[in-house]
N, C-alpha and C positions, 0 to 999 in steps of 0.2 A: 321694168328694165333691170336686167341683172348685170349689165356692163356699162362702162363709161369710157368715152373716147376723149382724150385730151389733145389739144394743139399746143405744142411746146416749141419755142424758138430760142436761139441764142440772143446775141446782142441786137437790140433795136435802137439805132442811133438816129434820132429824128431832129438833131440839132444842126448847127452850123449851115452847111449848104442845103440840106433837106429843108430846114426851117425857112430858108430864103425863098423857096418856091411855093410855100404854103400861103394861105390867104393873109396871115398876120405875121410877117417876118420880124425878127428881132433886129435891133440896130446891128449892122454887119461887122463892126470893128472887132478884130481878133488881136490876141496878144501872143502870137506864135513867133518863133524866131525868123521864119521865112515867108509867112503869109499874113497879110494885114487885114484882109477882108474875107468874110464868108462867101461873098460872091465869086471869089476866085475858084472855089470848089465847084460852083455851078458851071463856070466857064470850062474847067477841066473835064467835067462830065460831058458837056456838050461837044467838046473837041473830040472826045473818045467815041461817043455813041450817037450824036445828033442832037438837034434842038429840043429843049424842054419848055413846054408851055408854062406861062406864069400869069397870074397865080393858078395853081392847080386846086382841084377839090380835095377835101380831106381824105377821100378814099383812094386817090390817085396812087400813092406810094405802094399800096398793097397789091395793086395790079391784078395779075392772074392768080395770086394766092388767096384772094378774098373769098371766093366761092368755097374753096377747100377749108379755110379757117372757120367759116360759118357753119360747117357741117359737124364740128366738134361740140362736145358738151361744155367745155370750158377752154379758154385761151390764156396762156401764161407766157409772158415775155420778160427778158431782162432789159429794162429800159436804161440804156446807156447814155443818158443825158439828164441834166436838170431841166426843170420846166419853170422858168423864172425870168423876171426883168431885172434881177439884181446886177449891179455893176461891180460887186466886190469879188472880182476874179481871184482865184488862187494862182500864184506865180509858178505854175507847173508846166508851162509850155503848150499844153493843149487843153482847151476849155470848151465843153459842149453845153449849149442851152437851146431850148425850144421856147418860143413865146407862149405864155399861158393861154392866149386866145386860140392857139392851134391844138389844144387838147382834143378837139373834135376829131383829130386824126386817129387817136386811140379809140374813141367811141365808134368811129366808122367801121373798125374791124371787130368790134364787140369784145375788146380786151377786158377780161375780168380782173386780171391781176398783173401788176407791174412789180417785178423784183427790183429793189433799189440798192441791194448790198453790193455795190461795185465801185470802181475807181474814178467815176465821173459825176456821181450824184452830188458831191460837194464842190464841184468845179467853181461855183460862184458863191462859195462860203456858206455859213450857217443860214444866212438869209435866203440863199437860193434853195437850200434843202427845205426850209420851212414853207416857202412858197410852193415848191414842188408837191409837198404833202397836202397842203391846203387845196391846190388846184385839182389834184387827182381825187381827193375826197369829194369836192364839189361835183366832179364829173361822174361820181359813182364808181370809180375804179379802185379796187382793193390794192393795197401795197403791203410789201413784206421786206424785211431786211434793213430798214432805216427808219428812224423815228425821232420824236422830240426828246426822248430819253431812252435809256437801255430797255426799259420794260416794253415800250412801243416797238422799238427796233427788233426785239427778240420775239414778239408776239406773232403768231401765224396769221396770214390772211385766211379768213373763213368764208368759203364760197358755197352758198346753198346749192344743192343739187336737185334737179327735178326728178320726180314730182316732189312737191313740198313735203318736208318732214322725213325725207328718205336718206338724210345724212348730208355731210359737208365735205368739201375738198379743203384740207388744211395745207397751206403752203408756208413752210418754214424756210427762211432765206438766210444765208451766211456769206460773208465775204472773207477771203483769205489774203494775207499780205503778199502771197506769191503772185497775185494778179496786179500788184502795184498800188493797192490801197494804202495810203499813208497811215502809220500807227495812230497818229493823233486824230484821225477821223473816227475812231471808235466811239460809239455811244457809251454813256455812263449814267449813273444816277443824276438826274437833273441836267444832263449834257446831251444835246442833239448829236446824232451821228449814225454810223453804220454798225450793224451787228457783226462784229469782227471776230473771227476765230483766231485765237492767239496761237494755237497749235492743233495738231491732228492726233492728239494723244487719246489713250483709253479714258482718261479722266474727262476729256471733252466729250467723248461719245456718251459717257455715263450722264453728264449734265444734260445733253441733248435728249437722251432717252427719257429722263425724268420730266423734261418739259413737254415732250410729246404725250406721255402718259397723263399729265395734268390737263392737257388741252383736249384730248380726244374724247369723243362721246360715241356711243354705239351707232354704227352706220357710217362713221367718218373714215375717209381715206387721207393719209398724210403723205406728202412728198417733200423732199429736201432739195432746195435750189442753191447751188454753190458757185460763186464767182472765184475761180482759182486758176493758177497757171499762167504762162506767158501767152502772147498773141499768136506766135507762129511755132510750128513744129508738131510732130506726131508722138513724141515721147510721153508716156504716162508714168509718172514716178510711182514706184512701189508703195510709197506712203499714201498716195491718193487712192490707189486700189484697195489697200487695207482699210482705209477710212470709209470708203464707199461701201465695202462689204459689211463693215461694222454698223453703219447706219441702217442697212437693210436687216441684218441679223439681230442686232441688239436694240436699236431704237424703234424698229417696227415701221420704217418707211416703205411705201409701195414702190418708189423709184427714186433715183438720184438724177437731178437735172443740172448737169455741169455746164459752165460757159466761161468765156473770156477769150478763148482762141478765136482768131478771125476766120477760121475755116473749120469745117467739120472734122472731128477726130474719131478714132475707133470707138465702138460701143460694146457693151457687155450685157449678157443676161445671166444674172447670178441667182440661182435657186428660183427661177421663174419671175425674177424682178429685174427691171431695166436699169442700167447705168449708162447715162450719157456723160462721157468724160469732158467733151467739148462740143457744144452744139453748133458752133460757128456763127459768124455774123448773119443776121437776117436782113437788115437794112442799114445802109450807111451812105456816106458821100465820098467814097474812096475811088470812084471811077477816074481813070486817067492818071493816077498816082503810081509811079513805077516802083518796082521792088517786090520780091516774094511772089512773082507770077507763078512759080512752080506749085504753089499751094492752091491756086484758083480761088482766091477769096471772093471772086465775083459770083460764085455758085453758092446759093443759100439752100438750106434744108428746113422744111417744116416737119417736125416729128409728130406722128399721130399714133400713140400707144393706146391700145384697147385693153382696159383693165376689168377684172372681176370686181363687182361692187362688194361681194361678200368677203373676199380675201385680199384684194389689191394686186393679185398676181397678174402677170402679163399674159394676155390671151392672143394678142396679135400686134404687129407693128408695121406701119407703112411710113415710108419716108417720101415726102413730096419735094422734088427739087425745083428750084427756080434760078433764074439768072438776073442779077441786078444790072439794069441798064436804063439810062435816062432817069435815074433815081426812082425807079419802080421795079417791082418784081414781075418778071416775064417768064413765060414758058421756055424752058431751055431747048436747045437743039438736041437731036438724038446723040450726036457725038459727045455733048456735054454730059448727058445722062449716063452714057457708057463710061466715060472717064470717072465720074463720081462714083458709080457702082464699083468699078475696079479698085479705086483708091480706098473706099470704105471697106470693101471686102478684104483688101490686103491688111488694113489696120485693125479690123475686128476679128480676123481669123485667129489671131494669137489669143483671143479671149473665148474661142469656141463658137463664134458667131459668123455666119456667112451672109453677105449682102449681094443681091442679084437684081438686075434690071427686069422689070415686069413689062412684057411686050405690049405695045399698043396704047399704054396709058400715060407714059412719061413719068411714072412713079417708080420708086425703088421698093422692093419687097425684102424684108429681113427674114431669114430662116436659120435655125441652128443646123449643124451637120446632121444628115440623115432625114431631114424634113424636105418634102416636096422635091 
């Protein structure tokens, strides 16, 4: 095989309301200003889209996306929740957790790697982070971007590619304060936490490039996964674009996998390498919550880049759209696909990328100007 196909998603939030419908729900008490029980989010979802069976099987939430995800060679998600029974909640207003006994939900989708460099992995304190790491390790799921100390948080997840001995996929993960990660969550020598980017400077790029060179072996493909930027909006700061270009040009990454935005943002293909500035939420419990409807946060995208094993260059890219309803991923209506294609085309066109709907399959096809 001379190519590899990845399945990449933005935020996968399996806590709070989603956790409540799984076989082993956490104690539902919340510490939010206006909502005191995670069951409230289940009720809001049912009011919006109809009854949800309980308990559901571990594969339920992946719904119609499961078949497409399984066709990829590796699946990488940003896990936007801690996996813990810890009660040591951080007083930050919103705290996500999934019960450790529900980790089978990740295994059901064949997730190889959970990126943890985000603003919710320490929602239940250091104890919650440590239990998250232990639970995922026992489940055989790789992690990147958080750890028991800085060395572990900065180390890449190394996913063996088939056939055996043909190389690895290295996932380096970073969190940015621009996504709301508290500065004191940063991992340090002997201190658990997140692999936090202090800035997007040339010096930071140089340090990252050195780390990639030290970890890479012949046949490896390295990708950078970054949690950055606000939840809503299509603006891509020039600093983000410069940093992404530098990661590809100087650090040798095959692609940049950006997330934090609750909706899909524009994407770029820079020198035949993919940049996702904001992959958008893939799973959450936000159904029935008002506000920001113009961004269509209910529409989720599974990104399926096909890369050259020899060079890491992008050979093709398919975007598979889904709609979140009843806390599962469903095939979208034709109007939803058209809306998403038009919006992503509008936002990606400024980067020289065109997005169009592919007739008959419910997928979106990405092409640069002059192609097809």
